[in-house]
C-alpha positions in Angstrom: -11.4 -16.3 -4.4 -9.9 -19.1 -6.3 -9.1 -18.9 -10.0 -9.5 -22.4 -11.6 -6.9 -22.9 -14.3 -7.4 -26.6 -15.1 -9.0 -26.0 -18.5 -6.5 -23.2 -19.3 -3.5 -25.4 -18.5 -4.8 -28.4 -20.5 -5.7 -26.2 -23.6 -3.5 -24.8 -26.3 -4.3 -21.2 -25.3 -1.4 -19.1 -24.1 -3.3 -16.1 -22.6 -6.2 -16.0 -20.1 -7.8 -12.7 -19.0 -9.8 -12.2 -15.8 -11.2 -8.9 -14.7 -13.4 -8.4 -11.7 -13.9 -7.1 -8.2 -13.1 -8.6 -4.9 -16.1 -7.9 -2.6 -14.7 -9.9 0.4 -11.6 -11.8 1.1 -10.3 -14.6 3.3 -6.7 -14.6 4.2 -4.3 -15.6 6.9 -2.6 -12.2 6.8 -3.2 -9.7 9.6 -5.4 -7.1 7.9 -6.8 -5.3 10.9 -5.1 -2.0 10.2 -5.6 -2.0 6.4 -9.1 -0.3 6.6 -9.9 -1.4 3.1 -13.0 -0.1 1.3 -14.5 -2.8 -0.8 -14.6 -3.7 -3.6 -11.0 -4.1 -4.7 -10.8 -4.0 -8.5 -8.4 -6.3 -10.3 -7.3 -7.0 -13.9 -5.4 -10.3 -14.3 -3.7 -11.6 -17.4 -2.2 -15.1 -17.1 0.4 -16.3 -19.7 1.2 -20.0 -20.2 5.0 -20.1 -20.7 5.7 -23.8 -21.0 6.7 -25.1 -17.6 5.4 -22.0 -15.7 2.6 -19.5 -15.7 3.1 -15.8 -15.3 0.4 -13.6 -13.7 0.3 -10.0 -14.6 -2.0 -8.4 -12.0 -3.2 -4.8 -11.7 -5.0 -3.8 -8.6 -7.0 -0.6 -7.7 -8.1 -0.2 -4.1 -9.2 2.4 -1.6 -8.7 2.6 2.2 -9.5 4.9 5.1 -6.6 6.5 6.9 -5.5 9.8 8.3 -3.0 12.4 7.1 0.3 11.8 8.8 0.9 15.5 9.2 -2.5 17.1 10.1 -4.4 13.9 11.3 -7.3 14.8 9.0 -9.3 11.6 8.1 -8.9 10.8 4.3 -9.7 8.2 1.8 -6.7 7.2 -0.3 -7.0 5.6 -3.8 -4.0 3.5 -4.9 -3.1 1.2 -7.7 -0.5 -1.5 -7.8 1.0 -3.9 -10.2 2.5 -7.4 -9.7 4.1 -10.0 -11.8 4.0 -13.4 -10.2 5.1 -16.9 -11.4 3.7 -20.3 -10.8 5.7 -23.4 -11.7 3.7 -26.2 -13.4 6.5 -28.8 -13.1 7.5 -29.6 -9.5 11.0 -30.5 -10.7 11.5 -27.0 -12.1 14.1 -25.0 -10.2 13.6 -21.2 -9.6 16.1 -19.3 -11.7 16.6 -16.4 -9.3 14.0 -16.1 -6.5 15.2 -12.6 -5.6 14.2 -11.3 -9.0 10.7 -12.5 -9.2 7.8 -13.6 -7.0 7.1 -17.3 -7.2 3.9 -18.8 -5.8 2.8 -22.4 -5.5 0.0 -23.6 -7.8 -2.2 -25.8 -5.6 -4.7 -28.1 -7.5 -4.2 -26.0 -10.6 -5.8 -23.0 -8.9 -4.6 -19.5 -8.0 -5.7 -18.1 -4.6 -6.3 -14.5 -5.8 -7.4 -13.3 -2.3 -4.0 -14.0 -0.8 -2.0 -12.6 -3.7 -4.1 -9.4 -3.8 -4.0 -8.8 -0.1 -0.2 -9.6 0.0 0.4 -7.1 -2.7 -1.6 -4.4 -1.0 0.2 -4.9 2.3 3.7 -4.7 0.7 2.8 -1.8 -1.7 0.7 0.4 0.6 2.5 3.7 1.1 4.2 4.3 4.5 3.2 8.0 4.5 -0.3 9.2 3.8 -0.8 12.9 3.1 -4.1 14.8 2.5 -2.1 17.0 0.1 1.5 17.2 -1.0 1.6 20.8 0.5 0.1 19.8 3.8 1.6 22.0 6.5 0.6 19.8 9.4 0.0 20.8 13.0 1.7 23.5 15.1 4.1 21.7 17.4 3.3 24.1 20.3 -0.5 24.6 20.2 -1.6 21.7 17.8 -3.6 24.0 15.4 -4.0 22.7 11.9 -1.7 25.0 9.9 -3.7 24.3 6.7 -6.5 26.3 8.2 -4.3 29.4 8.7 -1.4 30.4 10.9 -1.5 30.1 14.7 -0.7 32.7 17.3 2.4 31.0 18.6 5.7 32.8 18.6 8.2 31.3 16.1 11.4 30.8 18.0 13.1 28.9 15.2 15.1 31.9 13.9 16.8 32.6 17.3 20.5 32.0 17.4 21.2 29.2 19.9 24.1 31.1 21.4 21.6 33.5 22.9 19.1 30.9 24.1 20.1 31.3 27.8 19.3 35.0 27.9 15.8 34.7 26.3 14.1 34.6 29.7 16.3 37.3 31.2 13.6 39.9 31.3 10.5 37.7 31.8 10.7 37.9 35.6 11.6 41.6 35.7 10.2 43.6 38.7 9.9 47.3 38.1 
């Protein structure tokens, strides 16, 4: 989705607002594992700041994933914010590229698809939980501990110095 800024750049206006939904996207990024649920909602405000434009972008998106502790399928809702800059003058030097995200303005258009998908990729959480208090799976039997305790014996409180004598009486013949 391209946002045409020709009229905005040539006018005296300093603020342009665009709000909408991204129903589909075309990008060169590898998005196979994103599992996005469309549409992606966005709210963009573009500020004309002399020799550059500033894009203030808010994104709301949903995606299918699974809990990293109990493996239950879940749908996560996330929101993300981005401030991006576009230089209007090709001679303009970036002040500090580490502090801000600069993009190229091609034919006085902004490629919103790429910017939105790039932001989702970089901002998507590394860990997905169905609940902050998710107890996960039992490491021995694999039971979901959110459904209740399992019947496994908890050996975690045994002093490691006595570990060798734990099986002493298991092979006992009487």
